[in-house]
Structures are given as C-alpha cells and as structure tokens.
N, CA, C and O of each residue as an XYZ file, in Angstrom:
332
protein
N      17.922    -27.391      9.798
C      18.229    -26.018      9.418
C      17.236    -25.529      8.353
O      16.756    -24.396      8.398
N      16.949    -26.411      7.404
C      16.034    -26.030      6.323
C      14.657    -25.682      6.868
O      14.051    -24.692      6.459
N      14.163    -26.502      7.796
C      12.836    -26.285      8.370
C      12.792    -24.972      9.145
O      11.813    -24.231      9.055
N      13.831    -24.682      9.894
C      13.869    -23.465     10.695
C      13.931    -22.215      9.826
O      13.243    -21.234     10.107
N      14.739    -22.237      8.785
C      14.821    -21.063      7.908
C      13.518    -20.856      7.140
O      13.121    -19.716      6.899
N      12.853    -21.935      6.755
C      11.564    -21.791      6.076
C      10.485    -21.303      7.028
O       9.605    -20.543      6.622
N      10.534    -21.725      8.291
C       9.582    -21.235      9.284
C       9.757    -19.732      9.490
O       8.774    -19.009      9.650
N      10.992    -19.263      9.487
C      11.248    -17.828      9.619
C      10.722    -17.087      8.392
O      10.164    -15.998      8.523
N      10.893    -17.667      7.200
C      10.337    -17.058      5.987
C       8.821    -16.905      6.089
O       8.277    -15.862      5.728
N       8.150    -17.924      6.572
C       6.692    -17.882      6.714
C       6.291    -16.836      7.750
O       5.302    -16.129      7.561
N       7.043    -16.730      8.837
C       6.738    -15.734      9.863
C       6.959    -14.316      9.339
O       6.192    -13.410      9.662
N       7.996    -14.123      8.539
C       8.226    -12.813      7.920
C       7.061    -12.466      7.008
O       6.601    -11.325      6.997
N       6.583    -13.434      6.247
C       5.433    -13.202      5.380
C       4.202    -12.838      6.207
O       3.428    -11.969      5.807
N       4.013    -13.486      7.348
C       2.887    -13.166      8.224
C       2.986    -11.732      8.738
O       1.972    -11.039      8.824
N       4.184    -11.279      9.077
C       4.382     -9.907      9.541
C       4.036     -8.921      8.431
O       3.379     -7.910      8.683
N       4.469     -9.205      7.215
C       4.208     -8.310      6.089
C       2.710     -8.239      5.789
O       2.168     -7.154      5.581
N       2.047     -9.388      5.766
C       0.602     -9.400      5.503
C      -0.148     -8.665      6.607
O      -1.090     -7.925      6.325
N       0.257     -8.857      7.854
C      -0.387     -8.158      8.971
C      -0.199     -6.642      8.857
O      -1.127     -5.877      9.119
N       0.992     -6.217      8.469
C       1.239     -4.784      8.297
C       0.399     -4.224      7.155
O      -0.124     -3.115      7.262
N       0.264     -4.971      6.071
C      -0.551     -4.507      4.945
C      -2.035     -4.459      5.310
O      -2.757     -3.582      4.837
N      -2.490     -5.378      6.135
C      -3.890     -5.363      6.570
C      -4.220     -4.109      7.368
O      -5.365     -3.657      7.375
N      -3.224     -3.549      8.038
C      -3.474     -2.352      8.837
C      -3.780     -1.137      7.962
O      -4.279     -0.132      8.470
N      -3.498     -1.203      6.689
C      -3.796     -0.093      5.782
C      -5.261     -0.050      5.378
O      -5.740      0.982      4.910
N      -5.975     -1.145      5.549
C      -7.362     -1.228      5.097
C      -8.303     -1.110      6.288
O      -8.079     -1.731      7.327
N      -9.361     -0.307      6.135
C     -10.319     -0.182      7.247
C     -10.949     -1.533      7.563
O     -11.476     -2.200      6.672
N     -10.895     -1.928      8.804
C     -11.470     -3.185      9.237
C     -10.630     -4.403      8.911
O     -11.033     -5.529      9.206
N      -9.479     -4.199      8.311
C      -8.625     -5.330      7.942
C      -8.116     -6.104      9.145
O      -8.016     -7.330      9.102
N      -7.792     -5.392     10.218
C      -7.279     -6.064     11.411
C      -8.399     -6.720     12.219
O      -8.135     -7.558     13.080
N      -9.649     -6.338     11.941
C     -10.783     -6.932     12.646
C     -11.351     -8.142     11.919
O     -12.275     -8.782     12.420
N     -10.821     -8.463     10.761
C     -11.277     -9.648     10.033
C     -10.726    -10.899     10.713
O      -9.887    -10.805     11.608
N     -11.192    -12.048     10.292
C     -10.708    -13.298     10.871
C      -9.218    -13.471     10.668
O      -8.492    -13.847     11.589
N      -8.761    -13.191      9.438
C      -7.334    -13.294      9.139
C      -6.531    -12.299      9.969
O      -5.461    -12.631     10.479
N      -7.044    -11.084     10.104
C      -6.350    -10.058     10.875
C      -6.212    -10.424     12.339
O      -5.157    -10.212     12.938
N      -7.283    -10.980     12.928
C      -7.217    -11.396     14.331
C      -6.255    -12.571     14.515
O      -5.507    -12.623     15.492
N      -6.280    -13.521     13.559
C      -5.370    -14.665     13.636
C      -3.913    -14.216     13.542
O      -3.081    -14.610     14.358
N      -3.611    -13.380     12.532
C      -2.235    -12.896     12.382
C      -1.824    -12.023     13.556
O      -0.668    -12.050     13.979
N      -2.761    -11.250     14.083
C      -2.466    -10.414     15.242
C      -2.049    -11.230     16.447
O      -1.141    -10.844     17.183
N      -2.715    -12.365     16.650
C      -2.353    -13.200     17.799
C      -0.975    -13.832     17.634
O      -0.328    -14.188     18.618
N      -0.533    -13.970     16.394
C       0.782    -14.556     16.137
C       1.876    -13.490     16.089
O       2.970    -13.689     16.618
N       1.575    -12.366     15.454
C       2.602    -11.361     15.147
C       2.782    -10.339     16.270
O       3.912     -9.947     16.561
N       1.698     -9.901     16.905
C       1.801     -8.808     17.874
C       2.733     -9.074     19.058
O       3.440     -8.155     19.470
N       2.770    -10.288     19.627
C       3.715    -10.485     20.743
C       5.171    -10.227     20.347
O       5.937     -9.681     21.141
N       5.559    -10.612     19.135
C       6.936    -10.366     18.689
C       7.137     -8.898     18.345
O       8.184     -8.328     18.652
N       6.140     -8.279     17.706
C       6.278     -6.872     17.327
C       6.331     -5.953     18.536
O       6.925     -4.877     18.463
N       5.723     -6.353     19.643
C       5.746     -5.512     20.836
C       7.150     -5.352     21.400
O       7.415     -4.406     22.141
N       8.042     -6.257     21.060
C       9.431     -6.110     21.485
C      10.079     -4.894     20.839
O      11.057     -4.356     21.358
N       9.535     -4.464     19.710
C      10.111     -3.351     18.957
C       9.186     -2.136     18.953
O       9.200     -1.346     18.009
N       8.390     -1.986     19.997
C       7.438     -0.868     20.062
C       8.144      0.485     20.200
O       7.519      1.531     20.028
N       9.432      0.464     20.508
C      10.191      1.709     20.609
C      10.387      2.363     19.246
O      10.717      3.547     19.175
N      10.191      1.620     18.171
C      10.456      2.124     16.821
C       9.232      2.845     16.276
O       8.604      2.399     15.316
N       8.903      3.978     16.913
C       7.768      4.786     16.465
C       8.227      6.207     16.231
O       9.036      6.752     16.982
N       7.697      6.794     15.178
C       7.913      8.214     14.912
C       6.527      8.822     14.789
O       5.832      8.605     13.796
N       6.126      9.582     15.796
C       4.773     10.127     15.808
C       3.772      8.991     15.929
O       3.821      8.209     16.878
N       2.869      8.904     14.969
C       1.851      7.853     14.968
C       2.232      6.684     14.070
O       1.459      5.736     13.928
N       3.408      6.739     13.465
C       3.836      5.694     12.528
C       4.771      4.727     13.255
O       5.783      5.127     13.830
N       4.402      3.439     13.213
C       5.216      2.411     13.853
C       6.091      1.721     12.812
O       5.615      1.277     11.767
N       7.352      1.646     13.118
C       8.294      0.940     12.259
C       8.633     -0.433     12.840
O       9.603     -1.063     12.419
N       7.837     -0.897     13.805
C       8.070     -2.190     14.448
C       8.069     -3.343     13.447
O       8.914     -4.230     13.565
N       7.143     -3.375     12.449
C       7.202     -4.484     11.488
C       8.509     -4.521     10.698
O       9.038     -5.597     10.421
N       9.019     -3.367     10.341
C      10.264     -3.308      9.573
C      11.429     -3.793     10.430
O      12.265     -4.573      9.973
N      11.478     -3.325     11.673
C      12.548     -3.745     12.579
C      12.453     -5.246     12.842
O      13.474     -5.933     12.895
N      11.231     -5.757     13.008
C      11.047     -7.186     13.254
C      11.530     -8.021     12.074
O      12.175     -9.052     12.266
N      11.225     -7.585     10.863
C      11.665     -8.313      9.667
C      13.183     -8.278      9.552
O      13.798     -9.285      9.201
N      13.791     -7.141      9.840
C      15.253     -7.036      9.770
C      15.905     -7.949     10.810
O      16.886     -8.628     10.506
N      15.374     -7.970     12.020
C      15.926     -8.828     13.074
C      15.794    -10.299     12.678
O      16.740    -11.073     12.831
N      14.627    -10.682     12.170
C      14.446    -12.077     11.744
C      15.367    -12.435     10.581
O      15.837    -13.570     10.495
N      15.628    -11.494      9.694
C      16.555    -11.752      8.584
C      17.968    -11.989      9.101
O      18.678    -12.862      8.602
N      18.380    -11.201     10.115
C      19.694    -11.418     10.717
C      19.770    -12.776     11.400
O      20.777    -13.475     11.287
N      18.712    -13.151     12.105
C      18.673    -14.457     12.764
C      18.753    -15.571     11.727
O      19.471    -16.554     11.913
N      18.018    -15.413     10.644
C      18.028    -16.424      9.584
C      19.415    -16.553      8.957
O      19.870    -17.662      8.674
N      20.075    -15.439      8.743
C      21.430    -15.472      8.206
C      22.382    -16.171      9.177
O      23.244    -16.944      8.758
N      22.226    -15.901     10.468
C      23.050    -16.571     11.466
C      22.813    -18.072     11.493
O      23.756    -18.848     11.645
N      21.565    -18.484     11.349
C      21.243    -19.912     11.330
C      21.878    -20.582     10.112
O      22.420    -21.682     10.211
N      21.805    -19.914      8.978
C      22.422    -20.475      7.769
C      23.941    -20.573      7.923
O      24.550    -21.546      7.476
N      24.549    -19.571      8.551
C      25.996    -19.582      8.757
C      26.407    -20.739      9.666
O      27.358    -21.465      9.376
N      25.676    -20.899     10.772
C      25.969    -22.000     11.696
C      25.731    -23.333     11.008
O      26.484    -24.283     11.220
N      24.689    -23.415     10.185
C      24.430    -24.632      9.433
C      25.560    -24.978      8.483
O      25.919    -26.145      8.327
N      26.119    -23.957      7.849
C      27.268    -24.168      6.967
C      28.487    -24.663      7.748
O      29.231    -25.519      7.268
N      28.686    -24.126      8.941
C      29.821    -24.545      9.750
C      29.674    -25.977     10.239
O      30.641    -26.739     10.248
N      28.462    -26.341     10.644
C      28.251    -27.650     11.258
C      28.094    -28.774     10.248
O      28.720    -29.826     10.379
N      27.265    -28.552      9.248
C      26.935    -29.649      8.331
C      27.253    -29.338      6.884
O      27.039    -30.178      6.010
N      27.740    -28.195      6.626
C      27.978    -27.838      5.226
C      26.680    -27.604      4.474
O      26.617    -27.809      3.262
N      25.633    -27.171      5.192
C      24.304    -26.938      4.632
C      24.301    -25.785      3.682
O      23.258    -25.452      3.119
C-alpha cells in the first residue's frame, strides 16, 4: 500500500511539473518535457473533455481523480491491514 500511494504521489508531481512546463516557451520541447509528456499525456487524454475555450483543465481533473484513487487505496489498506 505504501509503495502504491507513493507512486501516485510521484505521478501527481509529474503531472504538475508537466503542466508548469507548458507555461514556458519551448518547455514541452525540452528533454524533460518530452519525457514527462510520454508519461503524462496518455492519462491526461482521458480528461480532454475538461476544456473551456483554449484552456485545458485536464491536469487538474487528473490530479483530483488520482487523489480520490489514493484515498480509496488508503481506506482499503486500513480495512485490510490496519495500514
């Protein structure tokens, strides 16, 4: 349970860093941007409906969904092992 919740924390951090890179010109074309894009974009595409005009709220929705999943994992962990 600990490993899974920490992996979700790291993935949330990757989503946040990727979203912040999009604010800088050429940030997504850097090595870090391409690496994070290959990891983050497949999950964010599930939430592509969360757009208002040209602004995408997919990163925010993705982080909220992952937070709910993480909370559920912790709850199940508490039920099963008292984690």
